[in-house]
C-alpha positions as CSV (number, residue, x, y, z in Angstrom):
1,M,-8.8,-19.1,16.6
2,R,-7.3,-15.7,16.8
3,Y,-10.6,-13.7,15.5
4,G,-13.8,-12.6,16.8
5,Q,-16.5,-15.2,16.7
6,I,-18.5,-14.7,13.3
7,D,-22.3,-14.8,13.4
8,H,-23.1,-18.5,12.5
9,Q,-26.1,-17.3,10.5
10,L,-23.6,-16.9,8.0
11,F,-22.9,-20.5,7.7
12,V,-26.8,-21.3,8.3
13,E,-27.4,-19.4,4.9
14,N,-24.6,-20.5,3.0
15,R,-25.7,-24.2,3.8
16,K,-29.4,-23.5,2.7
17,R,-27.9,-21.9,-0.5
18,L,-26.3,-24.8,-1.4
19,V,-28.9,-27.2,-0.5
20,S,-31.5,-25.7,-2.8
21,R,-29.2,-26.4,-5.8
22,L,-28.9,-30.3,-5.1
23,K,-30.7,-33.1,-6.8
24,P,-33.5,-35.0,-4.9
25,H,-32.3,-37.6,-2.2
26,S,-28.5,-36.1,-2.1
27,V,-25.6,-36.1,0.3
28,V,-23.0,-33.9,0.6
29,I,-19.6,-34.9,2.5
30,I,-16.6,-32.7,3.0
31,H,-13.5,-33.2,5.1
32,S,-11.3,-30.6,6.8
33,N,-7.8,-30.2,5.2
34,D,-5.1,-32.1,6.7
35,I,-1.9,-30.7,8.7
36,M,0.4,-31.2,6.2
37,P,4.2,-32.3,7.3
38,T,7.6,-30.6,6.6
39,N,10.3,-33.0,7.7
40,A,11.0,-35.1,10.8
41,D,8.3,-34.5,13.1
42,G,7.4,-31.0,11.9
43,T,4.1,-29.4,10.5
44,M,3.0,-26.6,8.6
45,S,0.5,-24.1,10.5
46,F,-3.2,-25.7,9.6
47,K,-5.1,-24.2,6.6
48,Q,-8.4,-25.0,6.6
49,N,-10.7,-26.3,3.7
50,S,-12.3,-23.2,2.2
51,D,-15.6,-25.0,1.2
52,L,-15.7,-26.7,4.8
53,F,-15.1,-23.3,6.2
54,Y,-17.6,-21.5,4.0
55,L,-20.4,-24.0,5.2
56,T,-19.6,-24.5,9.0
57,G,-17.2,-21.8,10.2
58,V,-15.4,-24.5,11.9
59,D,-11.4,-23.8,11.9
60,Q,-10.1,-27.2,13.4
61,E,-8.5,-30.2,11.9
62,E,-10.1,-33.6,11.7
63,S,-13.6,-32.2,11.0
64,I,-16.4,-33.5,8.7
65,C,-19.7,-32.1,7.5
66,I,-22.7,-34.1,6.2
67,L,-25.6,-32.4,4.5
68,A,-28.4,-34.9,3.5
69,P,-31.4,-32.3,3.0
70,D,-34.1,-34.9,2.3
71,F,-33.3,-37.4,5.0
72,P,-36.6,-38.5,6.6
73,D,-35.4,-37.6,10.2
74,E,-34.9,-33.9,10.5
75,K,-32.2,-34.4,13.1
76,M,-30.0,-36.3,10.6
77,R,-30.0,-33.7,7.7
78,E,-27.3,-31.5,9.3
79,L,-24.4,-33.5,10.9
80,L,-20.8,-32.2,12.0
81,F,-18.1,-34.6,13.1
82,L,-15.3,-33.2,15.4
83,R,-12.3,-34.7,16.9
84,E,-12.9,-35.7,20.4
85,T,-10.3,-34.5,23.1
86,N,-8.8,-36.3,25.9
87,E,-6.4,-35.0,28.6
88,E,-3.4,-35.9,26.7
89,I,-4.5,-34.2,23.5
90,A,-5.2,-31.2,25.7
91,I,-1.7,-31.2,27.4
92,W,0.3,-31.3,24.3
93,E,-2.0,-29.4,21.7
94,G,-4.5,-27.5,23.7
95,H,-8.2,-26.7,23.4
96,K,-10.3,-28.7,21.0
97,L,-13.9,-27.7,20.1
98,T,-16.7,-29.3,22.3
99,K,-19.9,-30.2,21.0
100,E,-21.5,-27.1,22.5
101,E,-18.7,-24.9,20.6
102,G,-19.5,-26.6,17.3
103,Q,-23.1,-25.9,17.6
104,E,-22.4,-22.2,18.4
105,I,-19.7,-21.9,15.8
106,S,-21.5,-23.5,12.9
107,G,-25.7,-23.5,13.9
108,I,-25.7,-27.2,13.4
109,Q,-27.2,-28.9,16.0
110,N,-26.3,-32.6,15.4
111,I,-22.6,-32.5,16.8
112,K,-21.0,-36.1,16.6
113,W,-17.6,-37.1,17.4
114,N,-15.2,-38.9,14.5
115,Q,-15.7,-42.5,15.9
116,D,-19.5,-42.1,15.0
117,F,-18.8,-41.1,11.1
118,E,-19.0,-44.3,9.7
119,K,-22.2,-45.6,11.3
120,M,-24.0,-42.4,10.5
121,L,-22.6,-42.3,7.0
122,Y,-23.9,-45.8,6.3
123,T,-27.3,-44.7,7.6
124,I,-27.5,-41.4,5.7
125,L,-26.4,-43.4,2.4
126,A,-29.1,-46.0,3.0
127,E,-31.6,-43.3,2.0
128,S,-29.7,-41.3,-0.4
129,E,-29.0,-41.6,-4.2
130,H,-26.8,-38.6,-5.4
131,I,-23.2,-38.3,-3.5
132,Y,-21.7,-34.7,-3.8
133,L,-17.9,-34.7,-3.1
134,P,-15.6,-31.5,-3.2
135,T,-12.6,-31.4,-5.3
136,N,-9.9,-28.6,-6.0
137,E,-11.3,-27.6,-9.6
138,H,-9.4,-24.1,-9.4
139,I,-8.4,-23.2,-13.1
140,R,-4.7,-22.6,-11.8
141,N,-4.7,-25.6,-9.5
142,A,-1.3,-27.4,-10.1
143,S,-1.1,-29.4,-6.7
144,V,0.1,-32.8,-6.6
145,V,-0.8,-33.7,-2.9
146,E,-3.5,-35.7,-2.0
147,T,-6.0,-34.1,0.5
148,A,-8.2,-35.7,2.8
149,N,-11.3,-35.1,0.5
150,D,-8.9,-36.9,-2.4
151,R,-8.6,-40.1,-0.1
152,F,-12.5,-39.9,0.9
153,I,-13.4,-39.9,-2.8
154,K,-11.4,-43.1,-3.4
155,Q,-12.7,-44.5,-0.4
156,C,-16.3,-43.8,-1.1
157,M,-16.5,-44.7,-4.8
158,S,-14.4,-48.3,-4.0
159,R,-17.2,-49.2,-1.3
160,F,-20.4,-47.6,-2.5
161,P,-19.9,-48.0,-6.5
162,L,-23.5,-47.9,-7.4
163,Y,-24.3,-44.4,-6.4
164,K,-24.6,-41.3,-8.5
165,Y,-21.6,-39.3,-8.1
166,E,-21.7,-35.7,-8.4
167,R,-19.5,-32.7,-8.5
168,L,-19.7,-30.5,-5.7
169,A,-17.2,-27.8,-7.1
170,P,-19.4,-26.0,-9.5
171,I,-22.2,-25.4,-7.3
172,I,-20.3,-24.2,-4.4
173,Y,-17.6,-22.4,-6.5
174,D,-20.7,-20.4,-8.0
175,L,-22.0,-19.8,-4.6
176,R,-18.8,-18.4,-3.3
177,T,-18.6,-15.5,-6.0
178,I,-21.3,-13.8,-4.2
179,K,-20.3,-12.2,-0.9
180,S,-22.6,-11.7,1.7
181,G,-22.6,-8.3,3.9
182,I,-21.0,-10.4,6.8
183,E,-18.0,-11.6,4.3
184,T,-17.9,-8.3,2.9
185,K,-17.1,-6.9,6.1
186,L,-14.4,-9.7,6.7
187,I,-12.5,-8.9,3.8
188,E,-12.7,-5.2,4.5
189,H,-11.4,-5.8,7.9
190,A,-8.4,-7.7,6.5
191,C,-8.0,-4.7,4.2
192,H,-8.1,-2.3,7.1
193,I,-5.2,-4.5,8.8
194,T,-3.3,-4.1,5.5
195,E,-3.7,-0.5,5.5
196,Q,-2.3,-0.4,9.2
197,G,0.8,-2.0,8.0
198,F,1.5,-0.1,4.7
199,R,1.4,3.5,6.8
200,R,3.9,1.5,9.1
201,I,6.0,0.8,6.2
202,L,5.6,4.7,5.0
203,E,7.1,5.5,8.5
204,T,10.0,2.9,8.2
205,V,11.5,2.8,4.8
206,S,14.7,4.6,3.7
207,P,18.0,4.0,2.0
208,G,20.0,0.9,3.5
209,V,16.8,-1.0,4.9
210,W,16.6,-4.7,3.7
211,E,13.7,-6.2,1.9
212,Y,13.2,-8.6,4.8
213,E,12.8,-5.8,7.6
214,V,10.1,-4.5,5.6
215,E,8.4,-7.9,5.5
216,A,9.0,-8.2,9.4
217,E,7.3,-5.0,9.9
218,Y,4.1,-5.9,8.0
219,A,4.1,-9.5,9.8
220,H,4.4,-7.6,13.2
221,V,1.3,-5.4,12.6
222,F,-0.8,-8.2,10.8
223,L,-0.2,-10.6,13.9
224,S,-0.6,-7.6,16.4
225,N,-4.2,-7.2,14.8
226,R,-5.5,-10.6,15.1
227,S,-4.5,-11.9,12.0
228,R,-2.8,-15.3,11.0
229,G,-0.5,-13.3,9.1
230,F,-0.1,-12.8,5.4
231,A,-2.7,-13.9,3.1
232,Y,0.2,-15.1,0.8
233,T,3.5,-15.0,0.5
234,P,4.7,-11.5,0.4
235,I,6.5,-9.5,-2.6
236,I,8.8,-6.9,-1.2
237,A,10.7,-6.0,-4.5
238,G,13.2,-3.0,-4.6
239,G,14.7,-1.8,-8.0
240,A,14.7,-4.4,-10.7
241,N,13.4,-7.1,-8.5
242,A,10.1,-5.4,-8.8
243,C,10.2,-6.4,-12.3
244,V,10.1,-10.2,-11.5
245,L,6.2,-11.0,-11.0
246,H,6.4,-13.4,-8.2
247,Y,9.6,-12.4,-6.6
248,I,9.5,-13.8,-2.9
249,E,13.2,-13.9,-1.8
250,N,13.2,-10.2,-0.1
251,N,16.8,-10.7,0.8
252,Q,18.3,-7.5,-1.2
253,Q,19.0,-4.1,0.5
254,L,17.0,-1.1,-0.6
255,K,18.9,1.5,-2.5
256,D,18.7,5.2,-2.9
257,G,16.8,6.4,-6.2
258,D,14.9,3.0,-6.4
259,L,11.3,2.1,-6.2
260,M,10.0,-0.8,-3.7
261,L,7.0,-2.8,-5.0
262,M,5.2,-4.4,-2.3
263,D,2.2,-7.2,-2.8
264,V,0.9,-8.1,0.2
265,G,-2.3,-8.8,2.0
266,A,-3.2,-9.8,5.7
267,E,-5.6,-12.5,6.5
268,Y,-8.4,-12.5,8.8
269,A,-10.8,-15.2,10.0
270,N,-9.9,-16.7,6.8
271,Y,-10.8,-14.1,4.6
272,N,-7.9,-12.2,2.5
273,A,-6.9,-8.5,1.6
274,D,-4.6,-8.2,-1.7
275,M,-2.7,-5.2,-1.8
276,T,0.0,-3.6,-4.1
277,R,1.8,-0.6,-3.8
278,T,4.8,0.9,-5.1
279,I,6.8,3.6,-3.1
280,P,10.2,5.7,-3.5
281,V,12.5,4.4,-1.2
282,N,14.2,7.7,-0.4
283,G,10.7,9.4,-0.1
284,R,10.7,11.2,-3.5
285,F,9.9,9.9,-7.1
286,T,11.7,10.6,-10.0
287,K,10.4,12.4,-13.0
288,R,10.1,8.9,-14.9
289,Q,9.2,7.2,-12.2
290,R,6.4,9.5,-11.7
291,Q,5.3,9.5,-14.9
292,V,5.1,5.6,-15.2
293,Y,3.4,5.7,-11.8
294,D,0.7,8.1,-12.6
295,A,0.1,6.1,-16.0
296,V,-0.4,2.8,-14.1
297,L,-2.9,4.7,-11.5
298,R,-4.7,5.9,-14.3
299,V,-5.2,2.4,-15.7
300,K,-6.1,1.1,-12.1
301,N,-9.0,4.1,-11.6
302,Q,-10.4,3.5,-15.5
303,A,-10.4,-0.4,-14.8
304,T,-12.2,-0.1,-11.8
305,E,-14.8,2.0,-13.6
306,L,-15.3,-1.2,-15.9
307,L,-16.1,-3.4,-13.1
308,T,-19.8,-3.2,-13.8
309,P,-23.0,-6.0,-13.5
310,G,-22.8,-7.8,-17.0
311,S,-19.2,-7.7,-18.1
312,A,-17.0,-10.8,-17.8
313,I,-13.2,-11.5,-17.4
314,P,-11.9,-12.1,-21.0
315,E,-13.5,-8.8,-22.4
316,Y,-13.0,-6.8,-19.4
317,H,-9.2,-7.8,-19.7
318,K,-9.3,-7.0,-23.4
319,A,-10.6,-3.4,-22.4
320,V,-8.0,-2.9,-20.0
321,G,-5.5,-3.5,-22.6
322,A,-6.6,-1.1,-24.7
323,L,-6.0,1.4,-22.0
324,M,-2.7,-0.1,-21.4
325,E,-2.0,0.4,-24.7
326,V,-2.5,4.2,-25.0
327,E,-0.5,4.8,-21.7
328,L,2.7,2.9,-23.2
329,I,2.4,4.8,-26.3
330,E,2.5,8.1,-24.4
331,L,5.2,6.7,-22.3
332,G,7.4,6.1,-25.5
333,L,7.7,2.2,-24.9
334,I,5.8,1.3,-27.9
335,D,4.5,3.1,-30.8
336,K,1.7,2.4,-33.3
337,T,3.8,0.6,-35.6
338,D,4.4,-1.8,-32.7
339,V,0.4,-2.1,-32.4
340,K,0.1,-2.2,-36.1
341,N,2.1,-5.3,-36.5
342,Q,1.5,-7.0,-32.9
343,N,0.4,-10.5,-32.7
344,P,-3.2,-10.6,-31.8
345,D,-2.8,-13.5,-29.3
346,W,0.2,-11.5,-27.8
347,P,-0.7,-7.7,-28.0
348,A,2.4,-5.2,-28.1
349,Y,1.4,-3.9,-24.4
350,K,2.0,-7.4,-23.2
351,K,5.8,-6.4,-23.5
352,Y,5.3,-4.2,-20.3
353,F,2.1,-5.4,-19.0
354,M,2.0,-9.5,-19.1
355,H,-0.5,-10.1,-16.3
356,G,-4.1,-10.2,-16.0
357,T,-5.8,-6.9,-14.1
358,S,-8.3,-8.5,-11.8
359,H,-9.4,-11.9,-9.8
360,H,-11.9,-12.9,-7.8
361,L,-11.0,-12.5,-3.8
362,G,-12.3,-14.3,-0.9
363,L,-11.7,-17.1,1.1
364,D,-9.0,-17.9,-1.3
365,V,-6.7,-15.2,-2.7
366,H,-7.3,-16.4,-6.2
367,D,-10.8,-17.2,-5.4
368,V,-12.8,-19.8,-6.9
369,A,-15.1,-18.9,-9.8
370,S,-15.6,-19.2,-13.6
371,I,-13.7,-16.7,-15.5
372,Y,-16.5,-16.7,-17.6
373,K,-19.4,-15.8,-15.2
374,K,-21.0,-12.1,-15.5
375,F,-20.1,-9.6,-13.1
376,E,-22.8,-9.6,-10.5
377,P,-23.3,-7.0,-7.2
378,G,-21.7,-9.0,-4.1
379,M,-18.7,-10.3,-6.4
380,V,-15.0,-9.0,-4.7
381,F,-12.3,-8.3,-7.5
382,T,-8.6,-7.0,-7.2
383,V,-7.8,-4.5,-9.6
384,E,-4.1,-4.5,-10.1
385,P,-2.5,-3.2,-13.4
386,G,1.3,-2.8,-13.8
387,I,4.4,-1.6,-16.1
388,Y,7.3,-3.5,-15.6
389,I,10.5,-1.6,-17.6
390,R,13.1,-4.1,-17.1
391,E,16.0,-2.1,-19.4
392,E,15.2,0.8,-16.6
393,G,14.8,-1.3,-13.6
394,I,11.3,0.1,-12.9
395,G,8.5,-2.0,-11.7
396,I,5.6,-0.5,-10.7
397,R,2.1,-2.1,-9.9
398,L,-1.1,-0.9,-8.1
399,E,-3.7,-2.9,-6.6
400,D,-7.2,-2.2,-4.6
401,D,-9.9,-4.6,-3.7
402,I,-13.2,-3.8,-5.2
403,L,-16.8,-4.8,-4.5
404,I,-19.3,-4.6,-7.1
405,T,-22.7,-2.9,-5.8
406,E,-26.1,-2.3,-7.3
407,N,-25.1,1.1,-8.1
408,G,-21.6,0.7,-9.1
409,H,-18.5,-0.5,-6.8
410,K,-16.8,-0.1,-3.4
411,N,-13.2,0.2,-2.9
412,L,-12.4,-1.9,0.2
413,M,-9.3,-0.2,0.3
414,R,-10.3,3.3,0.0
415,N,-8.3,4.4,2.8
416,I,-5.2,3.3,1.7
417,P,-3.0,5.7,0.6
418,I,-2.2,5.4,-3.2
419,H,-1.5,8.9,-4.6
420,A,2.0,10.0,-5.4
421,E,2.0,13.3,-3.5
422,E,0.3,11.7,-0.4
423,I,2.9,8.7,-0.3
424,E,5.4,11.5,-0.6
425,D,3.9,13.9,2.2
426,L,3.7,10.8,4.6
427,M,7.3,9.6,3.7
428,N,8.7,12.8,4.3
429,E,6.6,13.9,7.5
430,S,8.1,10.6,9.1
431,R,11.6,11.7,8.6
432,K,11.1,14.9,10.2
433,S,9.8,13.7,13.2
C-alpha cells in the first residue's frame, strides 16, 4: 500500500458496531475482491472489497474475514485468513502480509493462512444458526461479473442448505453511512490531494492544451502524493463536451473562449474525493459564462445549507430543484409558462439540470446508503448542481464534499478555489510568471 498505515482501532470499532446488530449465534463471512482479468495474461489493478476493508483494513487479494461473536471459544470469534507467501510469490509479485502484519493492520489477533479456511469454517458453523453473507445491493449496481463473494454464496448455500441465511448489506451499508473521525480525515486528505491537482491545472491550462494533457497533470499530482490515482474515471470536458454528463474520452483540444469542466477526485487509502470545477480556458469568463457560473454557485451554496439532519434525499432534491428553477428563469432559459405547464415527473428545470444534486461519499464514490435514510451528523455528501445549455455550448457544474455535523456542516473542499474572481486571478497570475 502507498498510504500511511491507518490506526486499526477504526476497524476494531467497525466490527463492534456490526456484531452488535447481528442475531444470536451468527457468523459473518466476507471475501476480498478478485484480481480482474483484461486479455491474454493481463489483469486490472486490484481494488479491495469495500466491506472487507471497512472491517479489517486489509488491502490484499485472497483475504477472508469471519466474525462469530457468540462462538464459545473467544479466540475463534474473529478470524482473518491471508494468502501464505513463498519464495516464488515474493520474487514474482513482491511482499505479502505476514500474520503479524495482519494483526497490526486489522486488530484481529487470530490470523490463519487460507488453507485453514475450510477446517475453521466447519468448526464455527457447528455452533452457528445464522450466516450473514455480503452482496452488492447498491441501488445503481448493474454489474454482470461474478465476484468471490457471489461464488461463495452459491457454494455455501449448496453445502449448508439448512442454515438461516441473512443479508449483510442492509446492516453494513447503514453503518458505513456514518463516518468516524478517522474516516473523515482520510476523505479530507483525498480532498487535499485533489486541491493540489486543481491548483496545478490553474497554472497550466491555456488555449491549445489537450484534455488528456490536463488529465495527465492530475494523475502526476495524485500519484506523487501517495494516492492510487483517480477515484473514478475523470471527466475533462472542454466546450460543448461539458454538456455530456459522463464524457470520458478526454481527447479534444481546448479552445480560446471555451469553458472546461473537470469532474475529478483523488483516492487515498481507499477513501475518495469527488470534485467538479469549471474554468475559462483563456483565464477570463465571458459575461454570459459568468452569469451561468454565478447561478450554479448560488444553487450550490444554498443546497449546502439544506444538508441538515432530519431531511432525506428525495425531499432535498425537490427543494434544490425549486432553487434551480428560479435561476433558470432569471437566465432566460425557462419562463413561468414552462413551469405552469410542466410535467410534475419531469419539471421544466430538468431540461438544463437533469441529474441529482448529492450522493453519499466514502469508501465508494457513490457510497452505499438508502436514499430514504434521514440525514445525520457524520454523513458525507457531494453537492454538485449544474446547468447545461447545449445550444450555447456551455456546461457548468460545481461540486464540493460536505460533512454533516451536529451544528451544521463542514466543507471538506473549503480550500479549493471556486469563486470566479479567484479562479481568474490565479490563472492570470500564472500567465505573468
